[in-house]
N, C-alpha and C positions, 0 to 999 in steps of 0.2 A: 602581496596583492597581485592580481592578474592584470596584465597590460594588454592593450589592443595588439601589439606587435606579436605577442604569443598566439593570439587567436588567428591573426593574419597568416602566420606561419603555417598553422594547421590547415586553414581553409585554402591555402594556396594549392593544396594537393587535390582539391576537389573541384569539380566542373563549376565555372564561374556562374553560368545561368542557373544552375541548381541553388547555389549560394544566394543569389540575388532574389530568387522566389522565396527561399527559406526565410532570409532576413525580413522581408516584407510581412511575412506571416506572423512574426513575433509581436507585432503591434496588437494583434487579436489575442495573443496569450496574456500580454500585460493587462488588457482590459478584462480578461476572464478572471485573473487573480487580483485584480484591483491594486496592482502595484506597478509603477513605472520607473525603470532603472536609470539611475544617473550615469553609471558606467555600464554601457550596454555590453561590453566585452564580458562582463560577469554572467549575464544572461545567456550569451552565446556559449560561454564555456561550459555551463551547466547542461546544456542541451546537446553538445557534440560527443557522441559515443566514440570511443577509441576505434571502433570498426570502421568509422567513416574516413579516417585518413590512413595513408599507406605507410607512414613512418613506423619502423619496428621499435616501438618504445614501451617499456614496462610501465612507465608513469603516464597515468591519464589525469588531466586537469579536473575532469568531471568526478572521478573517483575521489579525488582529494576534497572536492567540494561535498561530495556525498558523505565522507567521513566527518566533515564539519557539520553538515546539515542534520546528521543523525543525532548529534549532541544537542543542537539548537531545538529540534523537534522535542526531544525528550524533556528538556528544561521547560519549554513552553507549555507542554501538556502537564508536567508535574506541577507547575505553579498554578495552573487552572485548576486541577483537582484538589490541590492543597487548600486553596481559598474556598472551593465550592463545598467541599465535604469536611467541614471543620471538626466534626465529632467522630469521624471514621478512623480506624487504625491504619497502620502501615500496610498490612496485608491487603485490606479492602482497596486502598489507593493503588498499590502495585498492580493489582489484578485489573483495575480499570485502565491504568496506563498501558499495560502490555497489550491490551486489546486495540487501543487507539493507534499505537505506534507500530503495529504488526505489518508485515508486508502485504498481507492479505487485504487489510483495511486501506493501507496507502494506495495499493493498486485500484481499489474501488474508487477512491477519491480522485486519482489520477484520471480514471476513465470519465468521471463526472465533468472534469474541465477539459477533456479531450487532449490530454498532454501527449499522448503517443505520436500525434500528427506533427508536433513541433520538434520532435527529437531528430537530429541529423544522424543518420545511421546507414551502414552499408546495406544494400538491398538484400544480400545473403543473410543478414542478421534478422531481417523482417520475417524471413522463412523459418525462424527458429520455432521450437515447440511452444505451446501456449504457456508452459510453465516459465521458460526462460523469457518469453515476452513480457509476462506480468511482472517478473523480477526486475526486468530493465526499466519498466515504468515506475515501479516503486522506488528503485534506486535513483532514478532521475528526479523524482519528486523531492527526495532528500538533498540532491545537488542543487536543486532550485532554492530550497530553503537556506542552504549554506550560502548561495550567491546573494540572496537578499540580505542576510545577516552582514556579509562583507560590504554590501553596498550602502547599507544604512546603519542599523543598530539593532540590539536585541529586541527592544520594544517594537520597532517596526516589523521585524521578522516574526515576533510573537503574534501581532495582530493578524498578519497574513496567514500564518499557520493555524491559528485557532478559527479563523474565518473559513478556511478550506476544510480542515479536518473535523471541526465540531459542527458544521452545518447539518441541520436535521438531526442532531444528536442529543439535543437537551432533554427531549421526552425520554429516550433511552436511559440516560444517566440518572433519572429519578428512581429507576428500579434497581434492584439488587444484582440482577444479571445485565451486564452491559449489552450482551448480544443474544439474539435468539439463535441457538446453536443450529437449528435447521436451516435458517436463513444464511448464517455464516458459512456452513458447510456447502450450500448450493453455490454461494459466491465463489468459494474456493475451488470446487471441482469444475465449475463452468469455465473459470479463467484458466485453470491449469490443464485440464483434460478435455474441455468442450463437451462435458457430460453433466447430466444432472443425477443427484442421488435417488435411489428408489428404496422404499420401505415395505417390509412385509412382516405382518404378525405371525410369528412361528409357534407361539404356544400361549395359552391361558391357563392359569391355575387358581385354586382357592374358591371358596363359596362366592355367591352372587354379590354379596355385600362387602366383600373383602377380596376382590379379584386381584391377580398380579398378571401383567402383560409382558411378554418377551417379544422384542422386535429386532429385526435384522435390517441394516441398511447396507447397500452396496452401490458401487460406483462401476457401471459396466461389469466387465469380468476381471477388473483390476484390484479393487480394494473392498473390503467389508468389515463391519463390526456389529456388535450386539449390545442391547441395552434393555433394562427392565424397569417397570414402574407400575404405580397404582392406576394408571390410565394409559391408553394407547398414546396419547400426546406425550406424556412425561417419559414413556419408554423411547419414543421416537427422538425426543430431545436427548436423552441419555446416550442413545446409539449414535446420534449425530456428534455429540460431544467427544465420545470415545474415539470415533473415527477421525475427527478433526485434529485431535491431539496427536494421533499416530502420523497423519499426513504432514502436519506442521514440523514434527520432529524429523521426519524423513527429508523434507525440503531443506531443513537447516544443515544437514550433514554434507 
């Protein structure tokens, strides 16, 4: 368990006025997530990025909470999907789960609750690339879930997790594809590169009643991919899906 003395030791290395302002702001975060900590040290621990203190330590309390929160998140979403889709097979459920617990999706949900402004982080870290910033907020979301689990129980943590991650998702879950790949790609490229994808139809083939469309999607001059389909929309979706897979693989390395 994390004790107040551990947090106090970390915070002693940071300007006291900054700490006082930060601590007051955490009431707003608790209201946003509709969970109020019994042990406030756990909440603080989840939000203190290791760059915020000067101690040269390989161990970060927030990273340990992230490790725990990752598992709690996965179990909470697994249980939800298992109960909701009683007739679907393992592959279907795995695909749904992987979308919901992805860093891209977590970062999107973190932005919805304004999590970034509650993270105590070194000023230089704020100047990181968009990709690293989005990774930081997604990781902190998992740290927060781990802190809630330790502060209460799996049932309580599950309620908060499902309330945050599954909001506005029920309609999407009714369809075979959890995500619109064009929308998902736009979320990814905007948060990581500050750019929106652009689509071009590069070729059409076949008779009028049986046309096939070939589309290219590009993100600035950095990345591109292609896709084909029986309509421009389906070709764009395929191109977006192909590029998204490549970008997510690259990010995970």
